[in-house]
ROPA-964878 format. One line per 5 residues: number of its first residue (from 1); their letters; for each residue z, y, x of C-alpha. Coordinates in steps of 0.001 Angstrom, whole numbers. Layout:
NUM = A = Z Y X; ...
This chain:
1 = MAVFP = 11831 -26857 35455; 14263 -23976 35032; 12100 -22472 31941; 11438 -25411 30201; 15263 -26023 28918
6 = VLVFA = 15248 -22402 27531; 12430 -23234 26389; 12943 -26518 24219; 16262 -24342 22618; 14030 -21278 21676
11 = FIRLN = 11808 -23899 19908; 14980 -25188 18598; 16277 -22193 17630; 13053 -20632 16268; 12189 -24272 14079
16 = RQYGR = 15688 -24198 12793; 15206 -20430 11502; 12445 -21678 9302; 14040 -24443 7664; 17178 -22213 6394
21 = EAAAV = 14134 -19757 5517; 12091 -22290 3795; 15464 -24050 1745; 16221 -20488 691; 12998 -20510 -1340
26 = EALED = 13139 -23968 -2303; 16286 -22827 -4190; 14480 -20258 -5815; 11837 -21982 -7254; 14620 -24479 -8759
31 = TSQPD = 16681 -21689 -10409; 15005 -19887 -13051; 13966 -16164 -13097; 15860 -13318 -14516; 13056 -10932 -16164
36 = PPNYP = 12323 -7736 -13419; 14847 -4622 -14016; 13273 -1533 -16243; 14512 1719 -14630; 14187 4486 -17137
41 = RRAVL = 14330 6736 -13605; 12605 6103 -10590; 12825 8666 -8025; 10695 8701 -5017; 12011 10537 -1735
46 = VLVDD = 9063 11787 577; 10641 12505 4802; 8102 14981 6324; 8334 15557 9923; 5778 18141 9320
51 = LDLAA = 3063 19006 6951; 332 17064 8749; -2473 14447 7141; 96 11210 7879; 2663 13661 5219
56 = IAALR = -873 14108 3564; -1332 10603 2871; 2250 9578 1813; 2888 12047 -133; -480 10862 -2606
61 = YARSL = 879 7254 -2031; 4147 8310 -3720; 2134 10393 -6382; 500 6652 -7083; 4062 5859 -8033
66 = RPTML = 4150 7468 -11039; 7727 8639 -10630; 9753 10476 -12478; 11414 12623 -9568; 9974 13164 -6282
71 = RAVHF = 10599 15316 -3749; 9896 15685 230; 12771 15690 2309; 13131 17179 6332; 16349 17055 8054
76 = VLDQQ = 16740 19789 9877; 17496 19257 13369; 15651 22973 14132; 15896 25747 12112; 12788 27213 13577
81 = RAGHL = 11283 24740 12965; 11983 24010 9881; 11398 27588 9366; 8060 27139 9852; 7463 24042 7493
86 = HEQWL = 9293 25595 4482; 5848 28392 5106; 3665 25888 5428; 4722 24126 2368; 5090 27454 447
91 = RAHRD = 1312 28259 1534; 458 25315 399; 1191 25954 -2748; 2592 22412 -3401; 3642 21530 -6718
96 = IPLDL = 5876 18446 -4948; 9513 20329 -4896; 10721 20586 -418; 14751 19450 -155; 15342 20637 3754
101 = VDCPD = 18744 18382 4625; 21209 19634 7539; 21289 17259 9280; 24363 18077 12636; 24721 14928 13958
106 = RRIDR = 20945 14212 14043; 21758 10988 12952; 18586 10654 11191; 18844 7308 9927; 22587 8440 8492
111 = AAGEL = 21143 10968 6299; 18751 9535 5066; 20377 6167 3405; 23237 8566 1844; 20774 10569 44
116 = AARQA = 19590 7102 -457; 22736 6465 -1731; 23900 9447 -3999; 20261 8671 -5923; 21152 5283 -6178
121 = AQPGT = 23918 5648 -8105; 22944 7521 -10788; 22290 4909 -13404; 19778 3626 -14524; 17449 4652 -11355
126 = HVTVV = 15588 3514 -8627; 14920 5032 -5328; 12162 4502 -3152; 11761 6161 -316; 8650 6689 1778
131 = LPRRS = 7965 6824 4932; 5021 8135 7458; 4298 7450 10208; 1214 8554 12917; -90 4377 14099
136 = TAPLL = -1321 5064 18070; -2196 3152 20825; 979 911 21007; 1341 1852 24767; 943 5290 23347
141 = GRLLH = 3392 4469 20847; 6086 3341 22689; 6749 6070 24366; 6169 9581 21377; 8477 7022 19183
146 = DRTAD = 11779 6427 19172; 10891 4387 15630; 12790 6533 13784; 11151 4976 10483; 12019 887 10982
151 = KIARL = 15920 2482 11531; 15415 4169 8098; 14048 1468 7051; 16288 -818 7570; 18835 763 6418
156 = VSRIP = 18336 2356 3445; 17037 -1549 2195; 20215 -2805 2563; 21333 386 -368; 21367 -1519 -3986
161 = GSAAT = 18345 -123 -6087; 16318 1072 -3313; 13149 443 -1517; 12086 2038 1910; 7750 1690 2682
166 = IIPFD = 6671 2592 5974; 3131 4614 5636; 1238 4202 8467; -1795 6817 9018; -4378 6062 11681
171 = VSARI = -5244 10302 12375; -7813 9822 15747; -9444 6724 13756; -9418 8792 10065; -11546 12104 12322
176 = GKGER = -13293 10038 13395; -14576 9077 10684; -15015 12052 8608; -17577 13189 11715; -19379 9686 12435
181 = QAGTA = -20238 9888 8480; -20680 14798 8872; -24292 12999 11425; -24810 10476 9264; -27536 10179 5871
186 = PAAAP = -26392 10048 2303; -25794 6477 832; -29399 4808 -997; -29318 6487 -4411; -29997 2908 -7153
191 = ADLAA = -34240 3381 -7398; -33635 2829 -3669; -32392 -124 -3849; -35343 -2374 -4920; -37138 -1596 -2335
196 = HGLHG = -34666 -3248 100; -34814 -6273 -1394; -31638 -5826 -4137; -33806 -4737 -7227; -31570 -6582 -10026
201 = VTPAS = -28206 -5887 -7874; -25893 -3534 -9109; -23905 -1883 -5797; -20032 -1670 -6607; -19736 2408 -6036
206 = HVAPR = -22726 2185 -8497; -21092 167 -10974; -20089 2060 -14419; -18092 1532 -17774; -19899 457 -20790
211 = RRVTV = -23159 -1534 -18562; -23690 -4153 -18194; -24940 -5647 -14310; -24497 -8189 -11832; -22535 -7110 -8518
216 = DGRVH = -22932 -9098 -5307; -20330 -9713 -3245; -17736 -11214 -1339; -14333 -11462 -2407; -11610 -9039 -881
221 = TVEIR = -8478 -10729 -2055; -7110 -12586 -5357; -4154 -11874 -7078; -2352 -13688 -9807; -926 -11101 -12986
226 = QARDS = 1427 -12190 -15379; 605 -11194 -18557; 2580 -12547 -21904; 1460 -15627 -23148; -161 -16431 -20021
231 = CILAC = -1403 -15347 -16213; -4858 -12725 -15325; -6603 -13586 -11702; -7456 -10931 -10892; -10392 -10714 -7555
236 = TITDA = -11174 -7450 -5694; -15240 -8141 -5236; -16499 -5331 -2275; -19654 -5014 -1183; -21415 -2429 1777
241 = SGQVT = -20645 380 -847; -17147 -202 -2303; -14785 -2533 -4238; -15256 -3778 -8108; -12036 -5481 -9594
246 = ALLCG = -12778 -8880 -12168; -10401 -10482 -15023; -10435 -13760 -15362; -8349 -14533 -18368; -6026 -17755 -18385
251 = RSQIP = -6752 -18035 -14964; -4505 -19606 -12489; -7091 -20695 -10222; -10667 -21402 -9432; -11709 -23447 -6766
256 = GLTPG = -13781 -22497 -4041; -13318 -18357 -5599; -11381 -17400 -1978; -10651 -14827 305; -14459 -14262 1783
261 = RCVRL = -16284 -16347 -272; -19394 -14480 -1297; -19683 -14294 -5046; -21895 -13039 -7919; -20472 -11594 -10883
266 = RGTVS = -22821 -10681 -14610; -20794 -8734 -17035; -20023 -5630 -18975; -17948 -3308 -16934; -14822 -2286 -18863
271 = AGQDG = -12849 1298 -17860; -9272 411 -17146; -6202 1488 -14424; -8231 279 -11236; -11175 2165 -11724
276 = AVLIN = -14294 -110 -13261; -13521 -3793 -14042; -15457 -7130 -14759; -13263 -8885 -17757; -14620 -12679 -18193
281 = PAYEL = -17266 -12072 -15839; -20209 -15282 -15530; -19459 -15575 -12054; -21705 -18277 -9272; -20351 -19105 -5676
286 = LG = -22577 -18015 -3013; -22833 -19667 -286
């Protein structure tokens, strides 16, 4: 009897919040959307605390954004630690500059916000702040981490012309995966697949341009991409060996072609920005 009124009040507030969000989405759908902004300068700042696997993964992600300016930033809270990081950076011959920024009040979120604001203040500039974060077990994460990345992302996202991206990296799982792969046998070659009852089906990892292939797999992602005069339905198909992308031009939806559905694709492979792609392949929905 004591808890029930509290729950009712909480559910009413929650329902009201969902209603406000739904109304905001409908208001956006009713208005004509302007063309997306085209920034001539895209600055990407990767905040690094140490040169570890998580930082390397964040740097690789930052490169994939194809920025016009890419820099790594370390906020100096300990001079000795900053000096050690600088020496590591020089030994690794990184082609990405490392900036050491003084932070005397130890408020990294404020310093990151000011740095992003200075970059975003330059005309025609969009700033992306990349934050690597080591993933740990929930209880261990609460004990070891103070959620600084969340604070920085929350502050940076409020600055006009800037955005923040947190890159989680499970170090323990990645190391364990590497150890397991080191102790396993190599994958079967295409000639060996016929002996396993897969004759005529090409593994996704062996798809090559200008080859006509048949690929069996499960739909992992369905994405609608905008073209100039129409749209493209992009589907990522995965099997045990890898993934391949199918582009269906002029389609925004295909009944039954949904994530989790097994499908067979037949077509000629082309080279695209995302790797090997099948453009307008013949498809068959499998049980």
